[in-house]
Phi, psi and omega in degrees: 000133179293165179296327181293316181291327177296319180295320181294320177297319181295321185291333180261353180283160178306149183303332186279351183296336182270000188278132174274172177303324181284330171301317179295324175297313179302310184296319182294317181293321177296318181292320181292323177300317180283325177297311179291329174302310180293327175302311181294322175302310188288326177299319177303311181301318183283333184262351185308305186295318177297323177295315180300319178299321184283329191261339182274144174294159180303140178097347179281151183277117183293317181293321180296314181283338171297320178295319180296317181298321178295315178299323179292313180302313182293322175297321173296323179299314182295317180297318178295323176298317179300312188288305189281336175296316176293315181301323179297321177291330187274317189244351178127144180290315186295313179302310188290326179296320177300315178298317183291323175297321177298316181298309184290331178290310182297315185286333172294317176298323180293335182299329181296338183261013180294144181248352179199175183296323186296306181296329176299316179296322179296316181295324183290324177296314181294321173302318178302325178301313180293314180302320184293330182283335194290314190298306184300323181289316181296317181295316181294325179296317179286317181300322180270338188261349181249163180300150182306316183293337186269352190302306182301309181294323179291324181285323178294322179291319179304313179293320180296322181295341175304330179299332176297319177296318181295315180298318179300323177295321178295319176296323178293319177300316177298319179296321177296323180293321180288321175296324175294319180295324181279354177083011181282333177224161175278119181308331179293339181259005184301326182296329177296313181295323179297320178289327179293320177300323182295348181280344188299328180300351178304330180296337177300330181304324183300316181291322180297320185284325185289313190238341187286128183245161177293142177300138179303322179300319177289319178301317181292318179296320179297321176294319179292324180297326178294329178281320184269349182083012182291140187268126178258136178060037181257118177291329177298323177287319179301317182261350180275342179244125189298331183297330180260331182294315181303307176298329181296312182291317180293320178296323176297316178299319178303316182285326176303318181301311180292319186288317178297319179298322183281308184278333179273341180227296187306319182278009169263011176297329176298327179291320177296313182297315180298318181289320177299311180288322180294323176296320182290325180286326176297323182294336178273358177074023180287152178295156184301315181300320178292318178299317181297318180295316180297317180298317179301318181298308185289329171298323175293318176300316178299320177298313180301313183294316179302319185275336167301315175299321180302313182303307182291329176296317181288325177290321176297318181296318181302315178297313182299315183291326176292323186275314188250345178116161183291316186292316174298323179295319181293317182302309179296323182291317180296318179296318178297316180298318178298310181296317182294322182288316175299317179300316181296310186285344175271327192250346181292125185224009180163181183297336177291345181256018187292340178300331181295335175295324175297315183296311179298315179297320178303309189285316183290315184279347176300326180300328185284337167297319178299320179297317181295320181282320192273319188297315178297342178281000184255346187229155177286168181304319183290346182233011186295309180292325177295310183295315180298313182294323179296310182297314188282328192249321186292330174300347179290339175298325176284316184296334178299335179285345183298306177296324177297312181296315178302317178299313180295320181295317179298320178297320181290320180291339181266003177305125181087353176287135185240350181249153173306322182297317182292321178293324178292321178298323177295318182295320177300312182297320178300314182300320181295321178296314183294330183296347177298342179299336176303328183291337177298330178298327179296322181293315180299318183297331181295335183256003184259155182282156170273126184251357182301125179083357181264150178290159177296139183289147175219166176292151175294141179297148180296145180296141181260000000 
């Protein structure tokens, strides 16, 4: 076979064909770090309402304080993204990734020992610090450490595999529900066991430290930077140069749209499912303990179905972005996310509608494959982890207002409501209003470049 034919075959072969055993190790470690990160995120979402019921004094609004806890967690996430993204560019992706995994694992476990709402909120903020650092570091590690041709497929798959962590959390929730129904555990303490399980990923740190090395591309760039004076992980450099400032600000707006939509609306589906099922079981006159166990079980089922949809949505986005380009893929995804979210919160009425969770998960989470693929294509090696983390995480300071706003809006719309049905209707309406944030992503995308087929950007070489 001629060299031309060999190159053609290589360009059309699957992205993983070019990976060496060490490439596979890097990819696996990055995927596991992000997968377990998402496991801990999802455990919080599934255990949030049970924790609030156990930790709040009588008379406090559980949904309102669930929103506050989520906002605090997301604010910690944003802070961690700012800090550890820059640290990763300065001292290395592998070292910093190990530290962030350790932080989110330990603090998730500590959440189980909370005695009140305040210390629970503190643990959630600290967990958020670790969670916030992982995405930018894992993405930069894969983008810099794997062959160029494999980058898009690997990054899309890394994000898609995060759904495995979310599905695992759903299985844990279902298991807690079954154990509660069988009388093996007190259903009121299920949230504690879920957070303890979330501490297990700390063992991943051992593997990260033993074999994971810094990408050669980063090591070479760091050595050259010491000679030229180039600043690594510098926000002054990110915002001081227009070439990097513009994509950073537009990329942040792009991510704010998806993150607020997901965390401010989409990840409140457990509350909707729990309330709908709880109301139907109450109408049948079932005892409170059985209702609590059934709600825990069905919230877990909902999480699994929603994240199965997310997996296929992210894989579909990856394929679409490779074939047609990043901008067309984002346009379709934002419109689909808006329509699917409004439809879900308006029309979900019982276990027979659980398929709608798949559709919403498919449409909402498809966007996040786009973030993994697109963001590293906007920044040079010396600012890649910083830029990706800024866009993906710092917008969470704004996104943190999503749960808070949604909670206040639902409370306002429910003013004067005296029945569970009326309060649920207000909650549905609030979610539909906040879901309009998905349309903001279309505005940002209109001003951003198409990066399909382009080399990764780097600084211009110094004049000789």
